[in-house]
C-alpha positions, 0 to 999 in steps of 0.5 A, spaced: 882 585 419 889 586 423 892 593 423 899 594 424 902 599 429 909 602 428 909 604 435 915 610 434 911 613 429 904 612 431 902 617 437 907 620 442 904 621 449 910 624 453 912 629 448 919 627 447 918 626 439 918 618 439 911 614 439 910 610 445 905 605 448 901 610 452 900 614 445 897 607 442 893 606 448 890 613 447 888 612 440 885 605 441 878 608 440 880 611 433 882 604 431 876 601 434 872 606 430 876 605 424 873 597 424 879 593 425 879 587 429 886 586 432 892 591 433 899 588 431 905 592 435 912 592 432 917 591 437 917 595 443 922 591 447 928 593 451 933 595 445 939 599 443 935 601 437 940 599 432 935 597 428 928 600 430 927 595 436 928 589 432 935 588 436 932 585 442 936 586 449 931 583 453 925 580 451 921 581 457 922 588 458 919 594 455 924 599 452 924 606 456 922 610 450 916 606 449 914 606 457 914 600 462 910 593 463 905 597 466 903 601 460 903 594 456 899 591 461 894 597 461 894 597 453 892 590 453 887 591 458 884 597 454 884 594 447 880 588 450 875 592 453 874 595 446 873 589 443 880 589 440 886 583 440 893 585 441 898 581 437 906 583 439 912 582 434 917 576 436 924 577 434 927 569 434 932 569 429 937 574 432 938 578 438 941 585 440 949 584 441 947 587 448 943 581 450 946 578 456 947 571 452 951 575 447 955 579 452 957 573 456 959 569 450 964 575 448 967 576 455 968 568 456 971 567 449 972 561 444 969 555 447 964 558 451 958 555 452 954 561 451 958 562 444 954 555 442 947 559 442 950 563 436 953 562 430 961 563 432 966 560 427 973 560 426 975 564 419 978 562 413 985 564 410 992 563 413 990 567 419 983 566 419 982 573 416 977 571 412 969 570 413 967 563 414 963 563 408 961 568 403 954 570 406 952 577 405 948 581 410 941 583 408 943 590 410 949 590 405 956 587 406 959 581 409 954 577 414 960 576 419 963 580 424 970 578 427 971 579 434 977 581 438 979 574 439 979 572 432 973 568 431 967 571 427 959 571 428 954 570 424 949 576 423 944 576 417 942 583 418 946 588 422 952 587 426 949 589 432 944 583 431 947 576 432 943 570 429 941 565 434 943 558 433 937 554 433 940 547 434 942 549 441 936 547 446 937 553 450 935 557 445 928 553 444 927 553 451 928 560 452 923 562 446 918 557 449 918 561 456 918 568 452 911 565 449 908 564 455 911 570 458 907 574 453 901 570 453 900 570 461 900 578 460 894 577 455 897 578 448 892 574 443 898 572 438 905 574 435 907 576 429 914 572 428 919 576 425 924 573 419 920 566 421 923 563 415 930 564 417 931 561 424 934 554 421 941 555 417 943 549 412 948 544 415 955 546 415 953 553 413 955 552 405 957 557 401 952 560 396 957 562 390 955 568 385 948 569 387 945 576 389 944 575 396 941 582 398 934 580 397 930 579 403 924 581 399 926 576 393 924 569 391 931 566 391 933 559 394 938 561 400 941 556 405 939 561 411 932 562 409 926 557 409 930 551 411 925 545 413 927 545 420 924 551 422 917 547 422 919 543 428 920 549 432 913 552 430 910 545 431 912 546 438 910 553 439 903 551 436 902 546 442 903 552 447 898 557 443 893 551 444 894 551 451 891 558 452 884 560 451 881 565 446 884 563 440 891 565 441 895 565 434 901 566 430 903 569 424 909 568 420 913 573 416 916 568 411 919 570 405 919 564 401 920 562 393 913 560 392 906 561 395 906 553 396 912 554 400 909 559 404 903 554 405 908 549 409 908 554 415 900 554 416 899 547 416 894 545 421 899 543 427 904 549 425 902 557 425 895 560 423 897 565 418 903 567 414 904 574 410 902 573 402 908 577 400 907 575 393 901 579 393 904 585 396 909 585 390 904 584 384 904 590 379 898 594 378 896 589 372 890 585 371 893 578 369 898 578 374 893 580 380 889 574 378 894 569 378 897 571 385 890 571 387 888 564 384 895 561 386 894 564 393 887 561 394 889 554 391 895 554 396 892 555 402 886 550 401 889 544 402 892 546 409 885 549 411 889 556 413 886 563 411 889 566 405 892 573 407 893 579 403 897 585 405 899 592 400 904 595 405 908 595 411 914 598 415 919 594 410 917 596 403 914 603 400 907 604 401 903 602 396 900 609 394 907 611 392 909 604 389 903 604 384 905 611 382 911 609 379 912 604 373 912 597 375 919 593 376 922 598 380 922 594 387 919 595 394 924 601 395 923 607 391 927 614 391 921 617 387 914 620 389 912 618 382 905 621 380 901 622 386 894 622 384 895 616 380 898 612 386 892 614 390 887 612 385 890 606 384 891 605 392 884 606 393 882 601 388 887 596 390 885 596 397 877 595 395 880 589 391 884 586 397 878 587 402 873 583 397 878 577 397 876 571 402 881 571 408 885 576 413 887 583 411 893 587 414 893 594 414 899 598 415 898 605 419 897 611 415 895 607 409 887 609 411 890 616 410 892 615 403 899 617 405 905 616 400 912 614 402 916 620 404 922 620 398 926 626 400 928 625 407 935 628 408 941 623 409 942 626 416 936 624 419 935 617 416 936 612 421 935 605 417 941 601 418 941 599 411 942 606 409 949 606 412 951 599 409 952 598 401 945 597 398 942 593 403 935 593 401 936 600 398 936 603 405 930 607 404 925 604 409 925 610 413 920 613 408 914 609 410 916 610 417 915 617 418 910 619 424 903 619 421 898 626 422 892 626 426 891 634 426 891 639 420 896 644 424 901 643 429 909 642 429 908 635 428 900 635 426 898 632 432 903 626 433 906 629 439 908 636 443 915 635 442 916 634 434 917 628 431 923 623 430 923 623 422 921 630 419 913 630 416 912 633 409 909 640 409 902 637 406 901 632 412 896 636 415 891 636 409 892 628 410 891 628 417 885 624 421 882 631 422 882 633 415 879 627 412 874 625 418 867 627 415 869 628 408 865 623 404 871 623 398 877 622 403 881 616 403 879 615 411 872 615 410 873 610 404 876 605 409 871 606 414 866 605 409 869 599 406 871 595 413 864 597 416 861 593 409 866 587 410 863 586 417 856 587 415 856 583 408 856 576 408 860 575 402 866 579 404 872 576 407 869 569 409 870 563 405 876 560 401 874 562 393 872 567 388 868 566 382 871 569 376 866 573 371 867 574 364 870 581 363 874 585 358 882 585 358 885 589 364 878 588 368 877 583 374 871 581 376 869 576 381 863 574 385 862 572 392 856 570 396 851 576 395 857 580 392 860 582 386 867 586 385 869 589 379 876 593 378 878 597 372 886 596 371 886 599 364 888 606 365 882 608 361 874 608 362 871 602 360 863 600 359 861 594 362 854 590 363 852 592 370 851 585 375 843 583 374 839 587 380 846 589 382 846 595 387 853 599 388 855 598 395 862 602 394 866 605 389 874 607 390 873 613 385 869 619 387 864 620 381 857 617 382 857 610 378 851 611 374 847 605 371 843 606 364 840 600 360 843 595 364 850 598 363 855 602 367 862 606 366 867 604 370 873 609 371 880 608 370 884 605 376 877 604 380 874 598 384 866 598 385 863 593 390 856 591 388 850 588 392 847 582 388 
């Protein structure tokens, strides 16, 4: 069970309005008591913060807004003392334009050896005034920026994030060194950002009329999911295997199919890969069953655990996604029906936690937090918001600092306010407000994670046994356990599992069994011990 911490929005220890590593360190006991096994930290490296730290200027330094290397060392040590593992974000597809390599490449001009470590190209057109190809940035606009000397450089994201050229041996050497630096610091693994993007198709060919603005889509693109990435990860696996204690790497790999995702977790490559097909599935029984079956089948031949995730820092929180009609995508401008969204989110969480494999939680989902969909334009910081339609530009809504207390200027986030404004109702959703309330979402998560540790049939294994159920209802058995989910929108009467005892329900009402039957409320999941 891995919990994603977005450091700038988790806890602020020094009162400057921005979360930091010491804030995370102070909250580690909360994460231990929640019941997670590992903490994944989004980037905290030295960075100009053009894209919330995913533009790295120095991979071996901590940005002063987050603290120092001493703070990172203390956090890692404290986490280990509490039985928690630490996974750090690694950003190998691109650097910051303030990285020393890139700054030297610009200074030294065309033909510089440093320019070969990125993708510099002459332009097209009579005077080189056109980009080298038709690729578009994920954040909107061309994927190329022209330098004063007339050459162009590639950036699949913001212009401040030039893409590395992984065909150059110095790039591969540098990242092997970076891996060792953090492994020597004691980290337990890496989440690999844009793991599918490192290698580009030979010749950087044009795409044509395809809609390219889909990092979260399934289109086949010459800059994503190229077979050459797997040689890189095989070399990384050799390094990870040198270190004791099961050091791991997790791929953020947006691929056309689950089967393609499985290539990243073959026995000699990475250990896990995010299941974005599952994240994108609608609240629909047939769709969810299909993606569960396909995911388990794809992972079985490579011997890797399936992974399940419902929210992260790049997409609308699932409490809001499920509050809206399906088909609106992963970035929403409307809060939808919040009561409905929370019921479905709670039910979806119990479904996810009942599946075999690893589950990932995003900070604040255990509080049932919705996306903040009404942030004023003047406070937004997502770079995609400022470029034409890239990722819709609404990722700030899932990054609002989380509430810890019922009162205060930032609901316990820190003494100096918060870098994004929190809604007035945030206090009622805080850790303080929900702790001890048996009907709260926080206590549901705590109970579910405790049961997952104690129940042999939860999390382990590699398959589920589907049981007969009416249309719109999912029911499956695992060792000593049955999970039943009603996705119909209406109460359904069902036979109770033989000798079954209710372990947990995502609903707030009692699950009563009479005459070997029970009524399962709409948008509700029930766990049974059998």
